C-alpha positions as CSV (number, residue, x, y, z in Angstrom):
1,X,17.5,56.9,60.2
2,X,14.6,55.5,58.1
3,X,17.1,54.8,55.3
4,X,19.4,52.9,57.7
5,X,16.4,50.9,59.0
6,X,15.3,50.1,55.4
7,X,18.8,49.0,54.5
8,X,19.0,46.8,57.6
9,X,15.7,45.2,56.9
10,X,16.7,44.6,53.3
11,X,19.9,43.0,54.4
12,X,18.1,40.7,56.8
13,X,15.7,39.7,54.1
14,X,18.5,38.9,51.6
15,X,20.4,36.9,54.3
16,X,17.3,35.0,55.2
17,X,16.7,34.3,51.5
18,X,20.2,33.0,51.1
19,X,19.8,30.7,54.1
20,X,16.5,29.4,52.8
21,X,17.7,28.7,49.2
22,X,20.9,27.2,50.6
23,X,18.8,24.8,52.7
24,X,16.6,24.1,49.7
25,X,19.6,23.1,47.7
26,X,20.7,20.6,50.3
27,X,17.2,19.1,50.3
28,X,16.9,19.3,46.5
29,X,20.3,17.5,46.1
30,X,18.5,14.5,47.7
31,X,15.1,15.0,46.1
32,X,16.5,15.2,42.6
33,X,17.1,11.5,43.1
34,X,13.4,10.9,43.4
35,X,10.1,12.4,44.5
36,X,10.3,12.0,48.3
37,X,11.2,14.7,50.8
38,X,14.5,13.7,52.4
39,X,16.1,15.3,55.5
40,X,19.4,17.1,55.1
41,X,22.3,14.8,55.5
42,X,24.2,16.1,58.6
43,X,26.1,12.9,59.6
44,X,24.6,13.4,63.1
45,X,21.0,12.5,62.7
46,X,20.9,11.6,59.0
47,X,23.6,9.7,57.2
48,X,24.6,9.1,53.6
49,X,26.5,5.9,52.7
50,X,27.0,3.5,49.8
51,X,26.6,-0.3,49.9
52,X,28.8,-2.4,47.5
53,X,27.1,-4.6,44.9
54,X,28.2,-7.5,42.9
55,X,27.5,-7.7,39.1
56,X,27.4,-10.6,36.7
57,X,26.8,-10.4,32.9
58,X,24.3,-12.7,31.2
59,X,22.8,-13.3,27.8
60,X,19.1,-13.9,27.3
61,X,18.2,-17.2,25.6
62,X,15.3,-18.2,23.3
63,X,13.1,-19.0,26.3
64,X,13.8,-15.7,28.0
65,X,13.3,-13.0,25.4
66,X,12.2,-14.5,22.1
67,X,9.0,-12.6,21.7
68,X,6.3,-12.6,19.0
69,X,6.3,-9.2,17.3
70,X,2.9,-7.8,16.4
71,X,2.2,-6.7,12.9
72,X,1.7,-3.1,13.9
73,X,5.2,-2.8,15.5
74,X,8.3,-1.4,13.9
75,X,10.2,-4.0,11.9
76,X,14.0,-3.8,11.4
77,X,16.2,-4.7,8.4
78,X,19.9,-4.5,8.0
79,X,23.3,-5.6,9.5
80,X,25.6,-4.3,12.2
81,X,29.0,-5.8,11.5
82,X,31.2,-3.6,13.6
83,X,30.1,-2.7,17.1
84,X,33.3,-3.0,19.1
85,X,31.3,-3.4,22.3
86,X,28.4,-5.6,21.4
87,X,29.4,-7.5,18.3
88,X,27.0,-8.0,15.4
89,X,23.3,-7.9,14.5
90,X,21.4,-9.4,11.5
91,X,17.8,-8.2,11.1
92,X,15.6,-9.6,8.4
93,X,11.9,-9.0,7.4
94,X,9.2,-11.2,5.9
95,X,5.9,-9.7,4.6
96,X,3.0,-10.1,2.3
97,X,1.8,-7.3,0.0
98,X,-1.4,-8.0,-1.9
99,X,-4.5,-6.5,-3.6
100,X,-6.8,-4.5,-1.3
101,X,-9.9,-6.0,-2.9
102,X,-10.9,-9.2,-4.6
103,X,-11.8,-9.8,-7.4
104,X,-8.9,-7.7,-8.5
105,X,-8.2,-6.7,-12.1
106,X,-5.8,-4.4,-14.0
107,X,-7.1,-1.6,-16.1
108,X,-7.4,-3.7,-19.2
109,X,-8.9,-7.2,-19.0
110,X,-7.0,-8.2,-22.1
111,X,-3.6,-9.4,-20.8
112,X,-2.1,-9.1,-24.3
113,X,-2.7,-5.3,-24.1
114,X,-0.8,-4.8,-20.8
115,X,2.8,-3.6,-21.0
116,X,4.9,-3.6,-17.9
117,X,7.2,-0.7,-17.2
118,X,8.6,-1.7,-13.8
119,X,7.7,-3.3,-10.5
120,X,9.1,-1.7,-7.3
121,X,9.0,-2.8,-3.7
122,X,8.5,0.3,-1.5
123,X,8.9,0.3,2.3
124,X,7.8,3.1,4.7
125,X,11.1,4.2,6.4
126,X,11.1,5.2,10.1
127,X,14.6,5.5,11.4
128,X,18.2,4.1,11.3
129,X,20.0,2.8,14.3
130,X,23.8,2.8,13.6
131,X,26.0,4.3,11.0
132,X,24.0,5.8,8.2
133,X,27.1,6.4,6.0
134,X,28.1,2.7,5.6
135,X,26.5,1.1,2.5
136,X,23.9,-1.6,2.8
137,X,23.0,-4.2,0.2
138,X,19.4,-5.4,0.6
139,X,18.2,-8.4,-1.3
140,X,14.6,-9.4,-2.0
141,X,13.6,-13.0,-2.5
142,X,10.3,-14.8,-2.7
143,X,9.1,-16.9,0.2
144,X,8.7,-20.5,-0.9
145,X,5.2,-21.9,-1.3
146,X,6.2,-24.7,1.2
147,X,6.8,-22.1,4.0
148,X,4.3,-21.9,6.9
149,X,3.7,-18.2,6.6
150,X,0.2,-17.1,7.7
151,X,-1.5,-13.8,8.5
152,X,-3.2,-15.2,11.7
153,X,0.2,-16.2,13.3
154,X,2.8,-14.2,15.2
155,X,6.3,-15.5,14.9
156,X,9.2,-15.5,17.3
157,X,11.9,-13.0,16.4
158,X,14.7,-15.5,17.2
159,X,13.4,-18.1,14.7
160,X,13.8,-18.0,11.0
161,X,11.9,-21.0,9.5
162,X,10.8,-19.5,6.2
163,X,12.3,-21.1,3.1
164,X,13.0,-18.8,0.2
165,X,13.3,-19.0,-3.6
166,X,13.8,-16.7,-6.6
167,X,16.0,-13.7,-6.0
168,X,13.7,-10.9,-7.2
169,X,15.9,-7.9,-6.8
170,X,18.5,-6.0,-4.7
171,X,19.8,-2.5,-4.0
172,X,22.9,-1.0,-2.5
173,X,22.5,2.4,-0.8
174,X,23.5,4.5,2.1
175,X,20.8,4.5,4.9
176,X,21.3,8.3,5.1
177,X,19.4,8.8,1.8
178,X,16.2,7.1,3.0
179,X,14.7,10.3,4.3
180,X,15.2,12.1,0.9
181,X,12.2,12.9,-1.3
182,X,11.6,10.6,-4.2
183,X,10.3,11.5,-7.7
184,X,8.3,8.7,-9.1
185,X,5.1,8.5,-11.1
186,X,2.3,9.7,-8.8
187,X,4.7,9.5,-5.8
188,X,6.8,12.4,-4.6
189,X,6.9,11.6,-0.9
190,X,10.0,10.9,1.3
191,X,11.0,8.3,3.8
192,X,11.0,5.4,1.4
193,X,13.2,2.4,0.6
194,X,12.6,1.6,-3.0
195,X,13.9,-1.7,-4.6
196,X,13.3,-2.4,-8.2
197,X,12.3,-6.0,-8.8
198,X,12.6,-8.4,-11.7
199,X,10.1,-7.3,-14.3
200,X,10.7,-10.0,-17.0
201,X,9.6,-12.9,-14.8
202,X,8.1,-11.7,-11.6
203,X,6.5,-8.5,-13.0
204,X,5.1,-10.2,-16.0
205,X,3.8,-13.0,-13.8
206,X,1.7,-10.5,-11.8
207,X,0.3,-9.0,-15.0
208,X,-0.7,-12.4,-16.3
209,X,-2.7,-13.4,-13.3
210,X,-6.4,-12.9,-13.5
211,X,-9.6,-13.3,-11.4
212,X,-10.9,-16.4,-13.0
213,X,-11.1,-19.9,-11.4
214,X,-8.4,-21.2,-13.8
215,X,-4.7,-21.8,-13.3
216,X,-3.9,-18.1,-13.4
217,X,-6.7,-17.1,-11.1
218,X,-4.6,-15.5,-8.4
219,X,-6.8,-12.4,-8.1
220,X,-10.1,-14.4,-7.5
221,X,-9.7,-14.4,-3.7
222,X,-7.1,-14.0,-0.9
223,X,-6.7,-17.8,-0.6
224,X,-6.2,-18.0,-4.3
225,X,-3.5,-15.3,-4.2
226,X,-1.6,-17.2,-1.5
227,X,-1.3,-20.2,-3.7
228,X,0.5,-18.1,-6.3
229,X,2.6,-15.8,-4.2
230,X,3.6,-16.3,-0.5
231,X,5.4,-13.1,0.2
232,X,8.8,-11.3,0.3
233,X,11.9,-12.1,2.3
234,X,14.4,-9.2,2.8
235,X,17.9,-9.3,4.3
236,X,21.2,-7.5,4.1
237,X,24.1,-9.2,2.4
238,X,26.7,-6.5,2.9
239,X,29.1,-5.3,5.5
240,X,26.7,-2.6,6.8
241,X,26.8,-1.1,10.2
242,X,23.2,-0.2,10.9
243,X,19.6,-1.6,11.2
244,X,16.8,0.4,9.6
245,X,13.2,0.5,11.0
246,X,10.1,0.3,8.8
247,X,6.3,0.6,9.3
248,X,4.7,-2.2,7.3
249,X,1.2,-0.6,7.7
250,X,2.4,2.8,6.7
251,X,1.3,4.6,3.5
252,X,4.6,4.2,1.8
253,X,4.7,0.4,2.2
254,X,3.5,-1.0,-1.1
255,X,4.3,-3.0,-4.2
256,X,4.1,-0.5,-7.1
257,X,3.3,-2.1,-10.5
258,X,3.9,0.5,-13.2
259,X,2.3,-0.5,-16.6
260,X,0.7,0.8,-19.8
261,X,-2.5,-0.4,-21.4
262,X,-4.5,0.3,-24.6
263,X,-7.4,2.6,-24.2
264,X,-9.5,3.8,-27.2
265,X,-6.6,3.5,-29.6
266,X,-4.1,5.2,-27.2
267,X,-1.6,3.8,-24.6
268,X,-2.1,5.1,-21.1
269,X,0.3,4.8,-18.2
270,X,-0.9,4.0,-14.7
271,X,0.2,2.2,-11.5
272,X,-1.5,-0.3,-9.2
273,X,-0.5,-0.8,-5.6
274,X,-0.5,-4.0,-3.5
275,X,-0.6,-3.2,0.2
276,X,0.0,-4.6,3.6
277,X,-3.6,-5.5,4.5
278,X,-5.3,-7.1,7.5
279,X,-4.9,-10.4,5.6
280,X,-1.1,-10.0,5.2
281,X,1.4,-12.0,7.1
282,X,4.6,-10.6,8.6
283,X,7.6,-11.8,10.6
284,X,10.9,-10.4,11.9
285,X,14.1,-12.3,12.5
286,X,16.8,-10.9,14.7
287,X,20.1,-12.7,15.2
288,X,22.8,-11.3,17.6
289,X,26.4,-12.3,17.2
290,X,28.2,-12.0,20.5
291,X,31.3,-13.9,19.4
292,X,33.2,-10.7,19.0
293,X,33.3,-7.3,20.6
294,X,33.9,-6.6,24.3
295,X,30.8,-8.5,25.3
296,X,32.4,-11.8,24.1
297,X,35.0,-11.6,26.9
298,X,32.6,-11.5,29.9
299,X,30.4,-14.5,29.5
300,X,31.6,-16.3,32.5
301,X,30.4,-16.9,36.1
302,X,33.0,-14.4,37.5
303,X,32.0,-11.0,38.8
304,X,32.3,-8.3,36.2
305,X,33.5,-4.7,36.5
306,X,31.8,-3.8,33.3
307,X,28.2,-4.6,32.5
308,X,26.7,-4.9,29.0
309,X,22.9,-4.2,28.5
310,X,21.4,-4.7,25.1
311,X,17.8,-4.4,23.9
312,X,15.7,-7.4,23.0
313,X,17.0,-9.8,22.0
314,X,20.0,-9.1,24.1
315,X,21.7,-9.2,27.5
316,X,21.2,-8.4,31.1
317,X,23.1,-8.1,34.5
318,X,22.4,-10.0,37.7
319,X,23.1,-7.9,40.8
320,X,23.7,-9.1,44.3
321,X,23.7,-6.9,47.5
322,X,24.8,-9.3,50.3
323,X,26.2,-6.5,52.5
324,X,22.7,-5.0,52.9
325,X,21.9,-7.7,55.5
326,X,24.9,-6.6,57.6
327,X,23.9,-3.0,58.5
328,X,21.1,-3.7,60.8
329,X,17.7,-2.0,61.0
330,X,17.6,1.7,59.9
331,X,15.0,4.2,59.0
332,X,15.5,4.5,55.2
333,X,14.8,7.9,53.7
334,X,16.2,7.0,50.3
335,X,17.7,3.9,48.8
336,X,18.7,4.0,45.2
337,X,20.7,1.7,42.9
338,X,23.0,4.0,40.9
339,X,24.0,2.8,37.4
340,X,26.5,4.9,35.4
341,X,27.4,4.6,31.7
342,X,31.1,4.0,31.0
343,X,32.1,6.2,28.0
344,X,33.5,4.4,25.0
345,X,36.7,6.1,23.9
346,X,36.0,5.1,20.3
347,X,32.9,7.3,20.4
348,X,30.5,4.5,19.3
349,X,28.0,5.6,21.9
350,X,26.8,8.3,19.5
351,X,26.4,5.8,16.6
352,X,24.7,3.2,18.9
353,X,22.8,5.2,21.5
354,X,21.7,3.8,24.9
355,X,18.2,2.3,25.3
356,X,15.4,4.8,26.0
357,X,15.1,3.4,29.5
358,X,16.3,0.5,31.7
359,X,14.2,-1.9,33.8
360,X,15.0,-3.4,37.2
361,X,13.3,-6.5,38.6
362,X,14.0,-9.3,41.1
363,X,14.8,-13.0,40.9
364,X,12.4,-14.9,43.2
365,X,13.3,-18.7,43.5
366,X,9.9,-19.3,45.3
367,X,7.9,-18.8,42.1
368,X,6.8,-22.1,40.8
369,X,8.1,-23.1,37.4
370,X,7.3,-23.2,34.5
371,X,6.6,-19.5,35.2
372,X,9.7,-17.3,34.8
373,X,11.1,-16.8,38.3
374,X,11.1,-13.0,38.3
375,X,8.9,-10.4,40.0
376,X,8.6,-6.7,40.1
377,X,10.5,-4.9,42.8
378,X,8.1,-5.2,45.8
379,X,6.6,-2.0,47.2
380,X,8.5,0.4,44.9
381,X,7.2,-0.5,41.5
382,X,3.5,0.1,41.1
383,X,1.2,-0.8,38.2
384,X,-2.0,1.2,37.3
385,X,-3.4,-1.3,34.8
386,X,-1.6,0.2,31.8
387,X,1.9,1.1,32.9
388,X,4.3,1.3,35.8
389,X,5.8,4.3,37.5
390,X,8.7,4.7,35.2
391,X,9.7,8.2,36.2
392,X,9.7,7.9,40.0
393,X,11.1,4.4,39.8
394,X,14.1,5.6,37.9
395,X,13.9,3.9,34.5
396,X,14.6,7.1,32.6
397,X,18.3,8.2,32.4
398,X,19.8,11.4,33.6
399,X,22.1,13.1,31.2
400,X,25.4,14.2,32.8
401,X,29.2,14.1,32.3
402,X,31.8,11.8,33.8
403,X,35.1,12.9,35.4
404,X,36.7,13.5,32.1
405,X,33.9,15.6,30.7
406,X,32.4,12.9,28.5
407,X,28.6,12.9,28.1
408,X,27.1,9.9,29.8
409,X,23.8,8.6,31.2
410,X,23.0,7.7,34.7
411,X,20.1,5.7,36.1
412,X,19.0,6.0,39.7
413,X,16.5,3.3,40.7
414,X,14.3,4.1,43.7
415,X,14.0,1.0,45.8
416,X,13.6,2.7,49.2
417,X,10.5,0.9,50.4
418,X,11.8,-2.5,49.3
419,X,15.1,-1.9,51.1
420,X,13.2,-0.8,54.3
421,X,11.2,-4.0,54.3
422,X,14.4,-6.0,53.8
423,X,16.0,-4.3,56.9
424,X,12.9,-4.8,59.0
425,X,12.7,-8.5,58.0
426,X,9.4,-8.3,56.2
427,X,10.8,-9.0,52.7
428,X,13.4,-11.3,51.4
429,X,16.6,-10.0,49.9
430,X,16.4,-10.8,46.2
431,X,19.1,-10.9,43.5
432,X,18.2,-8.1,41.0
433,X,18.2,-8.1,37.3
434,X,19.0,-5.0,35.1
435,X,17.9,-5.1,31.5
436,X,16.4,-3.2,28.6
437,X,13.5,-5.4,27.5
438,X,10.9,-5.0,24.8
439,X,8.3,-6.3,27.2
440,X,8.1,-8.0,30.6
441,X,5.6,-10.6,31.9
442,X,6.3,-11.5,35.5
443,X,4.9,-11.7,39.0
444,X,3.6,-8.5,40.6
445,X,3.4,-8.3,44.4
446,X,1.1,-5.7,45.9
447,X,2.1,-4.8,49.4
448,X,1.7,-6.3,51.9
449,X,1.0,-9.4,49.9
450,X,4.4,-9.5,48.3
451,X,4.0,-13.2,47.3
452,X,0.6,-13.0,45.8
453,X,2.0,-14.0,42.4
454,X,-0.4,-12.0,40.3
455,X,0.9,-12.1,36.7
456,X,1.4,-8.7,35.0
457,X,2.5,-7.7,31.5
458,X,4.3,-4.5,30.7
459,X,4.3,-4.2,26.9
460,X,6.4,-2.0,24.6
461,X,8.9,-0.9,27.2
462,X,11.6,-0.5,24.5
463,X,11.6,-1.2,20.8
464,X,13.4,-4.3,19.7
465,X,17.0,-4.3,18.3
466,X,18.0,-0.7,18.9
467,X,19.6,0.3,22.1
468,X,22.7,-0.8,24.0
469,X,24.8,0.6,26.9
470,X,28.0,-0.3,28.8
471,X,27.8,0.6,32.5
472,X,30.1,0.2,35.4
473,X,29.8,-2.9,37.5
474,X,30.2,-3.2,41.2
475,X,34.0,-3.2,41.1
476,X,34.5,-0.5,38.5
477,X,37.1,2.1,39.5
478,X,35.2,5.3,38.3
479,X,31.6,4.4,37.5
480,X,30.9,1.9,40.2
481,X,27.4,0.5,40.5
482,X,26.3,0.9,44.1
483,X,23.4,1.2,46.4
484,X,23.2,4.6,48.0
485,X,21.4,4.9,51.4
486,X,20.2,8.0,53.1
487,X,19.1,6.9,56.6
488,X,18.6,7.6,60.2
489,X,19.5,5.4,63.1
490,X,16.7,3.9,65.1
């Protein structure tokens, strides 16, 4: 009898557990979309529906996203010549490497007793975005003395105003080899791009400079050095298919001057390094080519069923939700804009991965120009003085698979509070903008003062250049962008 009672009690406990966990799954199905507790959708008291959206592709212009890259950021170099979705990219770098101290002198003050072995430009390699197995040819030229290239200036990444002269060297290589270890004199580290430069003219010129006040006195001071050498200009001249990232301030970035000198009747070998110092200038130039690839076919006012989002400098989508005003007032438990990646059958999504995260803001025509007429999503995007609520807002993607089993990413932007205010008539219905920016500077409305026009800056959202994704638009057949609503009637 006791055993039967025990079994009955155990059965009831298991059944109760099943009911509880089943109920939790229903709630969790909703709460995986965000952090709020959402009632179970039963189509009696709580409803689940989707609102259609309209999507329009757009390209940023110089005014919109030509930023000034700080010297401490990652700089990119190389060419993408064959992205079937987004066209091409040309990334160039400009930098100064110089002595770390002045007055500078080589080991032997007698220039006639200095013997050059080689001079090598070394860059601290970080990563490659694109195909690492397609060769790149990188050329190194000298920035002309007439160029306005200064260490106290930050330059726009869409502008290339630096004149060059004197081809100093070049190298053809596979980006895949850049993380290999090197074996050089007093240098056995890895993650380097090494380019041997002209030693007969450029290298000898460096050895012949001195720290006097005469015509060759380049090493007397930093200002004197600038009058003799302005810096390096690097670019890819090949049919590569990748851009490579470098840390200009990293240990591996240097100009290595290998030479021998006479010492007490013997000839010793040594090396001197010129570095990227606090007095060094730097600039990045990024040119997108959208004249080919799928993105070239959608630059029109018409509504698009595919949307193309590319990191700075790049592209965006404008999103309209006119049907939201037709449903009447509701109690909104959850409102999320669902954005789904559309798999590329050529498998280029693995070569050119999606951005780390996407950003959603709103077009507000009431903002007075010349300010950019965009604001953060009212009520749902919050700023704590250093960053916004990226996770709960939905900027990070969810890894999943599409109906054919292809790996894709999905973004679910939580705009519940904003939608609730639209339905109650306490907020305007804005057009939205979807992008993958490097940084954003726009109006930030703190509820309930949604038009207080406080300017806020979100820096370093994504890196520049790397990152692009094709997503479904509002009329796509399988990965349709939409506004999902979980609500109750009032």
